[in-house]
PyMOL Python script that loads the backbone (N, CA, C, O; Angstrom):
from pymol import cmd

cmd.read_pdbstr("""\
ATOM      1  N   MET A   1       4.794 -54.103 -36.133  1.00  0.00           N
ATOM      2  CA  MET A   1       5.950 -53.249 -35.912  1.00  0.00           C
ATOM      3  C   MET A   1       5.886 -52.752 -34.467  1.00  0.00           C
ATOM      4  O   MET A   1       4.816 -52.424 -33.955  1.00  0.00           O
ATOM      5  N   ASN A   2       7.023 -52.706 -33.841  1.00  0.00           N
ATOM      6  CA  ASN A   2       7.139 -52.186 -32.483  1.00  0.00           C
ATOM      7  C   ASN A   2       8.272 -51.153 -32.443  1.00  0.00           C
ATOM      8  O   ASN A   2       9.019 -51.019 -33.412  1.00  0.00           O
ATOM      9  N   PRO A   3       8.400 -50.435 -31.343  1.00  0.00           N
ATOM     10  CA  PRO A   3       9.443 -49.383 -31.289  1.00  0.00           C
ATOM     11  C   PRO A   3      10.848 -49.881 -31.583  1.00  0.00           C
ATOM     12  O   PRO A   3      11.623 -49.191 -32.246  1.00  0.00           O
ATOM     13  N   GLY A   4      11.187 -51.077 -31.096  1.00  0.00           N
ATOM     14  CA  GLY A   4      12.525 -51.605 -31.336  1.00  0.00           C
ATOM     15  C   GLY A   4      12.785 -51.893 -32.809  1.00  0.00           C
ATOM     16  O   GLY A   4      13.862 -51.607 -33.331  1.00  0.00           O
ATOM     17  N   THR A   5      11.781 -52.465 -33.468  1.00  0.00           N
ATOM     18  CA  THR A   5      11.911 -52.756 -34.903  1.00  0.00           C
ATOM     19  C   THR A   5      12.055 -51.457 -35.693  1.00  0.00           C
ATOM     20  O   THR A   5      12.886 -51.354 -36.594  1.00  0.00           O
ATOM     21  N   LEU A   6      11.248 -50.486 -35.348  1.00  0.00           N
ATOM     22  CA  LEU A   6      11.310 -49.187 -36.023  1.00  0.00           C
ATOM     23  C   LEU A   6      12.663 -48.517 -35.810  1.00  0.00           C
ATOM     24  O   LEU A   6      13.255 -47.974 -36.743  1.00  0.00           O
ATOM     25  N   ARG A   7      13.143 -48.564 -34.570  1.00  0.00           N
ATOM     26  CA  ARG A   7      14.456 -47.982 -34.255  1.00  0.00           C
ATOM     27  C   ARG A   7      15.551 -48.630 -35.074  1.00  0.00           C
ATOM     28  O   ARG A   7      16.396 -47.948 -35.654  1.00  0.00           O
ATOM     29  N   ASP A   8      15.530 -49.959 -35.118  1.00  0.00           N
ATOM     30  CA  ASP A   8      16.561 -50.677 -35.875  1.00  0.00           C
ATOM     31  C   ASP A   8      16.499 -50.350 -37.366  1.00  0.00           C
ATOM     32  O   ASP A   8      17.531 -50.189 -38.016  1.00  0.00           O
ATOM     33  N   ALA A   9      15.289 -50.255 -37.898  1.00  0.00           N
ATOM     34  CA  ALA A   9      15.130 -49.924 -39.319  1.00  0.00           C
ATOM     35  C   ALA A   9      15.661 -48.527 -39.617  1.00  0.00           C
ATOM     36  O   ALA A   9      16.314 -48.311 -40.638  1.00  0.00           O
ATOM     37  N   LEU A  10      15.379 -47.582 -38.726  1.00  0.00           N
ATOM     38  CA  LEU A  10      15.865 -46.217 -38.919  1.00  0.00           C
ATOM     39  C   LEU A  10      17.398 -46.159 -38.821  1.00  0.00           C
ATOM     40  O   LEU A  10      18.050 -45.442 -39.581  1.00  0.00           O
ATOM     41  N   ARG A  11      17.951 -46.909 -37.892  1.00  0.00           N
ATOM     42  CA  ARG A  11      19.415 -46.942 -37.763  1.00  0.00           C
ATOM     43  C   ARG A  11      20.072 -47.510 -39.014  1.00  0.00           C
ATOM     44  O   ARG A  11      21.107 -47.013 -39.455  1.00  0.00           O
ATOM     45  N   LYS A  12      19.465 -48.564 -39.591  1.00  0.00           N
ATOM     46  CA  LYS A  12      20.006 -49.151 -40.824  1.00  0.00           C
ATOM     47  C   LYS A  12      19.989 -48.154 -41.965  1.00  0.00           C
ATOM     48  O   LYS A  12      20.845 -48.202 -42.849  1.00  0.00           O
ATOM     49  N   LEU A  13      19.019 -47.248 -41.951  1.00  0.00           N
ATOM     50  CA  LEU A  13      18.922 -46.228 -43.001  1.00  0.00           C
ATOM     51  C   LEU A  13      19.828 -45.035 -42.730  1.00  0.00           C
ATOM     52  O   LEU A  13      19.957 -44.141 -43.567  1.00  0.00           O
ATOM     53  N   GLY A  14      20.457 -45.023 -41.556  1.00  0.00           N
ATOM     54  CA  GLY A  14      21.362 -43.933 -41.212  1.00  0.00           C
ATOM     55  C   GLY A  14      20.683 -42.738 -40.557  1.00  0.00           C
ATOM     56  O   GLY A  14      21.268 -41.658 -40.476  1.00  0.00           O
ATOM     57  N   VAL A  15      19.446 -42.925 -40.089  1.00  0.00           N
ATOM     58  CA  VAL A  15      18.726 -41.833 -39.422  1.00  0.00           C
ATOM     59  C   VAL A  15      19.163 -41.793 -37.960  1.00  0.00           C
ATOM     60  O   VAL A  15      19.081 -42.807 -37.267  1.00  0.00           O
ATOM     61  N   PRO A  16      19.626 -40.641 -37.481  1.00  0.00           N
ATOM     62  CA  PRO A  16      20.065 -40.532 -36.085  1.00  0.00           C
ATOM     63  C   PRO A  16      18.862 -40.501 -35.145  1.00  0.00           C
ATOM     64  O   PRO A  16      18.268 -39.445 -34.928  1.00  0.00           O
ATOM     65  N   VAL A  17      18.511 -41.635 -34.601  1.00  0.00           N
ATOM     66  CA  VAL A  17      17.285 -41.799 -33.819  1.00  0.00           C
ATOM     67  C   VAL A  17      17.284 -40.932 -32.556  1.00  0.00           C
ATOM     68  O   VAL A  17      16.300 -40.241 -32.291  1.00  0.00           O
ATOM     69  N   GLU A  18      18.362 -40.957 -31.779  1.00  0.00           N
ATOM     70  CA  GLU A  18      18.409 -40.209 -30.517  1.00  0.00           C
ATOM     71  C   GLU A  18      18.264 -38.699 -30.763  1.00  0.00           C
ATOM     72  O   GLU A  18      17.521 -38.021 -30.053  1.00  0.00           O
ATOM     73  N   GLU A  19      18.964 -38.186 -31.754  1.00  0.00           N
ATOM     74  CA  GLU A  19      18.894 -36.755 -32.038  1.00  0.00           C
ATOM     75  C   GLU A  19      17.494 -36.360 -32.483  1.00  0.00           C
ATOM     76  O   GLU A  19      17.017 -35.277 -32.146  1.00  0.00           O
ATOM     77  N   GLY A  20      16.847 -37.215 -33.223  1.00  0.00           N
ATOM     78  CA  GLY A  20      15.484 -36.933 -33.682  1.00  0.00           C
ATOM     79  C   GLY A  20      14.505 -36.888 -32.530  1.00  0.00           C
ATOM     80  O   GLY A  20      13.613 -36.041 -32.502  1.00  0.00           O
ATOM     81  N   ARG A  21      14.664 -37.795 -31.575  1.00  0.00           N
ATOM     82  CA  ARG A  21      13.770 -37.804 -30.431  1.00  0.00           C
ATOM     83  C   ARG A  21      13.979 -36.555 -29.583  1.00  0.00           C
ATOM     84  O   ARG A  21      13.010 -35.929 -29.151  1.00  0.00           O
ATOM     85  N   THR A  22      15.221 -36.192 -29.344  1.00  0.00           N
ATOM     86  CA  THR A  22      15.513 -34.993 -28.568  1.00  0.00           C
ATOM     87  C   THR A  22      14.960 -33.756 -29.264  1.00  0.00           C
ATOM     88  O   THR A  22      14.383 -32.880 -28.620  1.00  0.00           O
ATOM     89  N   SER A  23      15.133 -33.689 -30.551  1.00  0.00           N
ATOM     90  CA  SER A  23      14.623 -32.559 -31.319  1.00  0.00           C
ATOM     91  C   SER A  23      13.102 -32.481 -31.231  1.00  0.00           C
ATOM     92  O   SER A  23      12.539 -31.395 -31.094  1.00  0.00           O
ATOM     93  N   ALA A  24      12.448 -33.616 -31.308  1.00  0.00           N
ATOM     94  CA  ALA A  24      10.983 -33.640 -31.233  1.00  0.00           C
ATOM     95  C   ALA A  24      10.501 -33.178 -29.863  1.00  0.00           C
ATOM     96  O   ALA A  24       9.534 -32.422 -29.774  1.00  0.00           O
ATOM     97  N   ILE A  25      11.157 -33.619 -28.802  1.00  0.00           N
ATOM     98  CA  ILE A  25      10.749 -33.200 -27.457  1.00  0.00           C
ATOM     99  C   ILE A  25      10.983 -31.712 -27.270  1.00  0.00           C
ATOM    100  O   ILE A  25      10.151 -31.021 -26.682  1.00  0.00           O
ATOM    101  N   ARG A  26      12.105 -31.214 -27.765  1.00  0.00           N
ATOM    102  CA  ARG A  26      12.371 -29.771 -27.660  1.00  0.00           C
ATOM    103  C   ARG A  26      11.278 -28.962 -28.373  1.00  0.00           C
ATOM    104  O   ARG A  26      10.844 -27.921 -27.879  1.00  0.00           O
ATOM    105  N   GLN A  27      10.851 -29.441 -29.509  1.00  0.00           N
ATOM    106  CA  GLN A  27       9.785 -28.736 -30.243  1.00  0.00           C
ATOM    107  C   GLN A  27       8.467 -28.788 -29.462  1.00  0.00           C
ATOM    108  O   GLN A  27       7.733 -27.800 -29.414  1.00  0.00           O
ATOM    109  N   LEU A  28       8.174 -29.920 -28.862  1.00  0.00           N
ATOM    110  CA  LEU A  28       6.935 -30.058 -28.105  1.00  0.00           C
ATOM    111  C   LEU A  28       6.902 -29.145 -26.887  1.00  0.00           C
ATOM    112  O   LEU A  28       5.867 -28.546 -26.596  1.00  0.00           O
ATOM    113  N   VAL A  29       8.032 -29.028 -26.161  1.00  0.00           N
ATOM    114  CA  VAL A  29       8.013 -28.188 -24.962  1.00  0.00           C
ATOM    115  C   VAL A  29       7.969 -26.692 -25.310  1.00  0.00           C
ATOM    116  O   VAL A  29       7.751 -25.859 -24.431  1.00  0.00           O
ATOM    117  N   LEU A  30       8.172 -26.361 -26.559  1.00  0.00           N
ATOM    118  CA  LEU A  30       7.969 -24.977 -26.988  1.00  0.00           C
ATOM    119  C   LEU A  30       6.492 -24.703 -27.254  1.00  0.00           C
ATOM    120  O   LEU A  30       6.070 -23.548 -27.294  1.00  0.00           O
ATOM    121  N   GLN A  31       5.714 -25.755 -27.434  1.00  0.00           N
ATOM    122  CA  GLN A  31       4.310 -25.619 -27.761  1.00  0.00           C
ATOM    123  C   GLN A  31       3.380 -25.868 -26.577  1.00  0.00           C
ATOM    124  O   GLN A  31       2.217 -25.466 -26.620  1.00  0.00           O
ATOM    125  N   ALA A  32       3.854 -26.507 -25.546  1.00  0.00           N
ATOM    126  CA  ALA A  32       3.045 -26.821 -24.370  1.00  0.00           C
ATOM    127  C   ALA A  32       3.942 -26.887 -23.146  1.00  0.00           C
ATOM    128  O   ALA A  32       5.150 -27.088 -23.276  1.00  0.00           O
ATOM    129  N   PRO A  33       3.372 -26.721 -21.958  1.00  0.00           N
ATOM    130  CA  PRO A  33       4.180 -26.768 -20.736  1.00  0.00           C
ATOM    131  C   PRO A  33       4.877 -28.120 -20.565  1.00  0.00           C
ATOM    132  O   PRO A  33       4.321 -29.170 -20.889  1.00  0.00           O
ATOM    133  N   ALA A  34       6.091 -28.069 -20.053  1.00  0.00           N
ATOM    134  CA  ALA A  34       6.906 -29.281 -19.869  1.00  0.00           C
ATOM    135  C   ALA A  34       6.184 -30.366 -19.065  1.00  0.00           C
ATOM    136  O   ALA A  34       6.245 -31.531 -19.456  1.00  0.00           O
ATOM    137  N   PRO A  35       5.500 -30.038 -17.957  1.00  0.00           N
ATOM    138  CA  PRO A  35       4.818 -31.106 -17.207  1.00  0.00           C
ATOM    139  C   PRO A  35       3.752 -31.832 -18.027  1.00  0.00           C
ATOM    140  O   PRO A  35       3.530 -33.029 -17.848  1.00  0.00           O
ATOM    141  N   VAL A  36       3.107 -31.114 -18.910  1.00  0.00           N
ATOM    142  CA  VAL A  36       2.098 -31.727 -19.778  1.00  0.00           C
ATOM    143  C   VAL A  36       2.765 -32.705 -20.737  1.00  0.00           C
ATOM    144  O   VAL A  36       2.293 -33.828 -20.916  1.00  0.00           O
ATOM    145  N   ILE A  37       3.855 -32.278 -21.347  1.00  0.00           N
ATOM    146  CA  ILE A  37       4.588 -33.140 -22.283  1.00  0.00           C
ATOM    147  C   ILE A  37       5.164 -34.332 -21.540  1.00  0.00           C
ATOM    148  O   ILE A  37       5.114 -35.454 -22.043  1.00  0.00           O
ATOM    149  N   ALA A  38       5.713 -34.106 -20.342  1.00  0.00           N
ATOM    150  CA  ALA A  38       6.298 -35.196 -19.560  1.00  0.00           C
ATOM    151  C   ALA A  38       5.254 -36.265 -19.253  1.00  0.00           C
ATOM    152  O   ALA A  38       5.515 -37.458 -19.410  1.00  0.00           O
ATOM    153  N   GLN A  39       4.089 -35.842 -18.822  1.00  0.00           N
ATOM    154  CA  GLN A  39       3.045 -36.810 -18.488  1.00  0.00           C
ATOM    155  C   GLN A  39       2.571 -37.553 -19.740  1.00  0.00           C
ATOM    156  O   GLN A  39       2.335 -38.760 -19.687  1.00  0.00           O
ATOM    157  N   ALA A  40       2.432 -36.856 -20.846  1.00  0.00           N
ATOM    158  CA  ALA A  40       1.949 -37.481 -22.078  1.00  0.00           C
ATOM    159  C   ALA A  40       2.934 -38.512 -22.624  1.00  0.00           C
ATOM    160  O   ALA A  40       2.521 -39.528 -23.183  1.00  0.00           O
ATOM    161  N   LEU A  41       4.234 -38.257 -22.464  1.00  0.00           N
ATOM    162  CA  LEU A  41       5.251 -39.137 -23.047  1.00  0.00           C
ATOM    163  C   LEU A  41       5.913 -40.079 -22.041  1.00  0.00           C
ATOM    164  O   LEU A  41       6.745 -40.907 -22.412  1.00  0.00           O
ATOM    165  N   GLY A  42       5.538 -39.948 -20.770  1.00  0.00           N
ATOM    166  CA  GLY A  42       6.140 -40.812 -19.760  1.00  0.00           C
ATOM    167  C   GLY A  42       7.520 -40.393 -19.320  1.00  0.00           C
ATOM    168  O   GLY A  42       8.300 -41.215 -18.836  1.00  0.00           O
ATOM    169  N   TYR A  43       7.831 -39.118 -19.484  1.00  0.00           N
ATOM    170  CA  TYR A  43       9.117 -38.586 -19.029  1.00  0.00           C
ATOM    171  C   TYR A  43       8.968 -38.098 -17.592  1.00  0.00           C
ATOM    172  O   TYR A  43       7.859 -37.807 -17.145  1.00  0.00           O
ATOM    173  N   HIS A  44      10.073 -38.009 -16.876  1.00  0.00           N
ATOM    174  CA  HIS A  44      10.058 -37.401 -15.557  1.00  0.00           C
ATOM    175  C   HIS A  44       9.892 -35.900 -15.750  1.00  0.00           C
ATOM    176  O   HIS A  44      10.485 -35.320 -16.659  1.00  0.00           O
ATOM    177  N   ASP A  45       9.088 -35.270 -14.899  1.00  0.00           N
ATOM    178  CA  ASP A  45       8.816 -33.844 -15.084  1.00  0.00           C
ATOM    179  C   ASP A  45      10.063 -32.975 -14.987  1.00  0.00           C
ATOM    180  O   ASP A  45      10.141 -31.938 -15.646  1.00  0.00           O
ATOM    181  N   LYS A  46      11.047 -33.380 -14.170  1.00  0.00           N
ATOM    182  CA  LYS A  46      12.289 -32.604 -14.054  1.00  0.00           C
ATOM    183  C   LYS A  46      13.097 -32.698 -15.349  1.00  0.00           C
ATOM    184  O   LYS A  46      13.731 -31.725 -15.758  1.00  0.00           O
ATOM    185  N   SER A  47      13.077 -33.854 -15.988  1.00  0.00           N
ATOM    186  CA  SER A  47      13.796 -34.000 -17.264  1.00  0.00           C
ATOM    187  C   SER A  47      13.157 -33.134 -18.332  1.00  0.00           C
ATOM    188  O   SER A  47      13.855 -32.463 -19.093  1.00  0.00           O
ATOM    189  N   ALA A  48      11.836 -33.144 -18.393  1.00  0.00           N
ATOM    190  CA  ALA A  48      11.137 -32.341 -19.386  1.00  0.00           C
ATOM    191  C   ALA A  48      11.334 -30.844 -19.120  1.00  0.00           C
ATOM    192  O   ALA A  48      11.458 -30.055 -20.057  1.00  0.00           O
ATOM    193  N   THR A  49      11.361 -30.463 -17.850  1.00  0.00           N
ATOM    194  CA  THR A  49      11.571 -29.062 -17.497  1.00  0.00           C
ATOM    195  C   THR A  49      12.985 -28.622 -17.895  1.00  0.00           C
ATOM    196  O   THR A  49      13.178 -27.504 -18.373  1.00  0.00           O
ATOM    197  N   ARG A  50      13.969 -29.500 -17.698  1.00  0.00           N
ATOM    198  CA  ARG A  50      15.350 -29.185 -18.102  1.00  0.00           C
ATOM    199  C   ARG A  50      15.426 -28.996 -19.603  1.00  0.00           C
ATOM    200  O   ARG A  50      16.051 -28.050 -20.082  1.00  0.00           O
ATOM    201  N   ILE A  51      14.797 -29.889 -20.348  1.00  0.00           N
ATOM    202  CA  ILE A  51      14.780 -29.778 -21.808  1.00  0.00           C
ATOM    203  C   ILE A  51      14.094 -28.487 -22.224  1.00  0.00           C
ATOM    204  O   ILE A  51      14.549 -27.810 -23.147  1.00  0.00           O
ATOM    205  N   ALA A  52      13.013 -28.146 -21.558  1.00  0.00           N
ATOM    206  CA  ALA A  52      12.280 -26.912 -21.877  1.00  0.00           C
ATOM    207  C   ALA A  52      13.143 -25.683 -21.608  1.00  0.00           C
ATOM    208  O   ALA A  52      13.144 -24.741 -22.401  1.00  0.00           O
ATOM    209  N   THR A  53      13.870 -25.683 -20.507  1.00  0.00           N
ATOM    210  CA  THR A  53      14.746 -24.562 -20.177  1.00  0.00           C
ATOM    211  C   THR A  53      15.855 -24.426 -21.221  1.00  0.00           C
ATOM    212  O   THR A  53      16.175 -23.319 -21.654  1.00  0.00           O
ATOM    213  N   GLU A  54      16.431 -25.544 -21.618  1.00  0.00           N
ATOM    214  CA  GLU A  54      17.483 -25.520 -22.640  1.00  0.00           C
ATOM    215  C   GLU A  54      16.945 -25.019 -23.983  1.00  0.00           C
ATOM    216  O   GLU A  54      17.656 -24.358 -24.739  1.00  0.00           O
ATOM    217  N   ALA A  55      15.680 -25.343 -24.267  1.00  0.00           N
ATOM    218  CA  ALA A  55      15.076 -24.940 -25.536  1.00  0.00           C
ATOM    219  C   ALA A  55      14.552 -23.512 -25.513  1.00  0.00           C
ATOM    220  O   ALA A  55      14.183 -22.970 -26.555  1.00  0.00           O
ATOM    221  N   GLY A  56      14.516 -22.888 -24.317  1.00  0.00           N
ATOM    222  CA  GLY A  56      14.024 -21.530 -24.216  1.00  0.00           C
ATOM    223  C   GLY A  56      12.508 -21.444 -24.243  1.00  0.00           C
ATOM    224  O   GLY A  56      11.941 -20.496 -24.785  1.00  0.00           O
ATOM    225  N   ALA A  57      11.856 -22.439 -23.655  1.00  0.00           N
ATOM    226  CA  ALA A  57      10.393 -22.508 -23.669  1.00  0.00           C
ATOM    227  C   ALA A  57       9.767 -21.314 -22.960  1.00  0.00           C
ATOM    228  O   ALA A  57      10.291 -20.844 -21.951  1.00  0.00           O
ATOM    229  N   PRO A  58       8.663 -20.830 -23.477  1.00  0.00           N
ATOM    230  CA  PRO A  58       7.985 -19.670 -22.888  1.00  0.00           C
ATOM    231  C   PRO A  58       7.050 -20.021 -21.740  1.00  0.00           C
ATOM    232  O   PRO A  58       6.281 -19.165 -21.306  1.00  0.00           O
ATOM    233  N   TRP A  59       7.089 -21.253 -21.232  1.00  0.00           N
ATOM    234  CA  TRP A  59       6.135 -21.703 -20.228  1.00  0.00           C
ATOM    235  C   TRP A  59       6.681 -21.641 -18.809  1.00  0.00           C
ATOM    236  O   TRP A  59       6.212 -22.390 -17.953  1.00  0.00           O
ATOM    237  N   LYS A  60       7.636 -20.793 -18.529  1.00  0.00           N
ATOM    238  CA  LYS A  60       8.266 -20.740 -17.213  1.00  0.00           C
ATOM    239  C   LYS A  60       7.288 -20.421 -16.091  1.00  0.00           C
ATOM    240  O   LYS A  60       7.476 -20.866 -14.959  1.00  0.00           O
ATOM    241  N   HIS A  61       6.276 -19.675 -16.386  1.00  0.00           N
ATOM    242  CA  HIS A  61       5.390 -19.185 -15.339  1.00  0.00           C
ATOM    243  C   HIS A  61       4.160 -20.049 -15.092  1.00  0.00           C
ATOM    244  O   HIS A  61       3.265 -19.652 -14.345  1.00  0.00           O
ATOM    245  N   CYS A  62       4.105 -21.210 -15.703  1.00  0.00           N
ATOM    246  CA  CYS A  62       2.986 -22.127 -15.477  1.00  0.00           C
ATOM    247  C   CYS A  62       3.203 -22.809 -14.144  1.00  0.00           C
ATOM    248  O   CYS A  62       4.296 -23.290 -13.846  1.00  0.00           O
ATOM    249  N   ALA A  63       2.156 -22.847 -13.349  1.00  0.00           N
ATOM    250  CA  ALA A  63       2.264 -23.470 -12.042  1.00  0.00           C
ATOM    251  C   ALA A  63       2.290 -24.990 -12.166  1.00  0.00           C
ATOM    252  O   ALA A  63       1.413 -25.568 -12.808  1.00  0.00           O
ATOM    253  N   PRO A  64       3.281 -25.647 -11.561  1.00  0.00           N
ATOM    254  CA  PRO A  64       3.337 -27.102 -11.616  1.00  0.00           C
ATOM    255  C   PRO A  64       2.331 -27.706 -10.642  1.00  0.00           C
ATOM    256  O   PRO A  64       1.777 -27.009  -9.792  1.00  0.00           O
ATOM    257  N   GLY A  65       2.112 -28.966 -10.770  1.00  0.00           N
ATOM    258  CA  GLY A  65       1.256 -29.674  -9.824  1.00  0.00           C
ATOM    259  C   GLY A  65      -0.026 -30.164 -10.433  1.00  0.00           C
ATOM    260  O   GLY A  65      -0.258 -30.014 -11.633  1.00  0.00           O
ATOM    261  N   ASP A  66      -0.853 -30.746  -9.608  1.00  0.00           N
ATOM    262  CA  ASP A  66      -2.109 -31.333 -10.035  1.00  0.00           C
ATOM    263  C   ASP A  66      -3.201 -30.262 -10.053  1.00  0.00           C
ATOM    264  O   ASP A  66      -3.520 -29.673  -9.021  1.00  0.00           O
ATOM    265  N   HIS A  67      -3.765 -30.018 -11.227  1.00  0.00           N
ATOM    266  CA  HIS A  67      -4.814 -28.999 -11.376  1.00  0.00           C
ATOM    267  C   HIS A  67      -6.134 -29.615 -11.799  1.00  0.00           C
ATOM    268  O   HIS A  67      -6.918 -28.989 -12.513  1.00  0.00           O
ATOM    269  N   THR A  68      -6.384 -30.854 -11.354  1.00  0.00           N
ATOM    270  CA  THR A  68      -7.589 -31.556 -11.790  1.00  0.00           C
ATOM    271  C   THR A  68      -8.798 -31.231 -10.918  1.00  0.00           C
ATOM    272  O   THR A  68      -9.913 -31.624 -11.258  1.00  0.00           O
ATOM    273  N   ARG A  69      -8.616 -30.547  -9.839  1.00  0.00           N
ATOM    274  CA  ARG A  69      -9.748 -30.256  -8.944  1.00  0.00           C
ATOM    275  C   ARG A  69     -10.635 -29.195  -9.497  1.00  0.00           C
ATOM    276  O   ARG A  69     -11.631 -28.834  -8.869  1.00  0.00           O
TER     277      ARG A  69
END
""", "prot")
cmd.dss("prot")
cmd.show_as("cartoon", "prot")
cmd.util.cbc("prot")
cmd.orient("prot")
């Protein structure tokens, strides 16, 4: 099984795939900073930050950038 096969199977069952993905990302950015979620899922950090802002995420004050040092 691959993502395309799963997507097609869900669509055949009438599951709204796009809305589910958006809902899942919104839930994740409420639990962790948007840059962390963006990096984990391969999203652009600005997209994840926009989703977090729309969701009312409490992580506004987390400093962005590389903190691996």
